[in-house]
N, C-alpha and C positions, 0 to 999 in steps of 0.2 A: 433607371438603373440604380442598383444598390451595390455597395462594395462589401463582400464577405471576406473576413480574414481570420486566420488562426495561426497558432504557433505550435509546431510539432518538433520535439527534440531540439528546441532552441532555434529553429529556423521558421521564419514567418512566410506565410503563403497568403495571397489575396486573389480574389476572383470577382469579376463583375457578374451580377445576377440580375436577370431581367425581371421586371415587375410582372406578376401573373403567376402561372402554375409553377415556374421555376423558383420564384421567391417563396411561394407557399410551401413547396417541398423543403426548402432550406429551413424555414421557420418550424415546420413539423419535425424535421430531423433534430434540430436543436432542442426542441421541447422534449422529444423522446430521450435524447442524451441526458438532459437534466433530470428526467424521471429516473433513468437508469442510475445516475450518480446518487440520487436520494435513496434508492433501494439498496445500493452498495453500502451507504452509510448505515442504514438500518441493519443490514446483515452484519456489519462489523460490531455494532452495538450489541446485538443479540449474542454474537460469538463471544464478546468480552464478558457478558453476563454468565454465559455457560462456563467459560474458563474460570471465572471467580467462584462458581459453585462446585467445581470439581475438587475433590479432596487432594491435599498434598500427599504424595507417596511417602510411606513410612520407611525409615532407614533401620535395618535390622541391628547393626552393630557399628562400632567405631571404625572398623576396617572398611566397611561399605561406605561410610560417610567420607573417609579419607580418599577413597578411590573416586567417589563422585566429585569431591572438591577438586581433585587433580584433573579429572576429565573436563570439568567446567572451566577451570583455570586455563587449560590448553585451548579450549574452544573459544574463550572470550578474551584472553590476554596474550595474543601473539607477541613475539619479541621484535618483529621487524616493522618498519614503517609501512611496507607494502601490505603486511598482514592486516594492520589497522585500517588502511585505505580500502582493502577488499571487504572487510567486515562492514565498514561504513557504507560502501556501495550496496552491499547485500541488504543492509537494514533499510536504506533508502528505497530499494526496489520492493521490499516486503511491505513497506508502510504506505504504498501508493494509494491504497483504498480508503484509509481512515483519515478524517480530518484531525483527529486527536493524536495522530502519529503512531497509531497502532495498526497492526496487520492481523489477518486471520490466522489463528493458531491451528 
């Protein structure tokens, strides 16, 4: 017997796995998951390169720049502690794919 364990959303789970086909299945699934994670990391890296190559949109005049700044300030600089907590949770959820803390844009 082998003990397989994992943690999902902060809760630990354990299961006894019999040596033989059941253990092989678990090993194969773990290897598949690791391959999937590597592919996700590569996808994030390619996406970051694409984002870096996209041109920055041009602003036509000072009024458009002021409106954009106001919009971005509202979006990223909420006044309440709850707004900041919600943004933090959203950023955490979006960054789950990338080891560098970046998400797919």
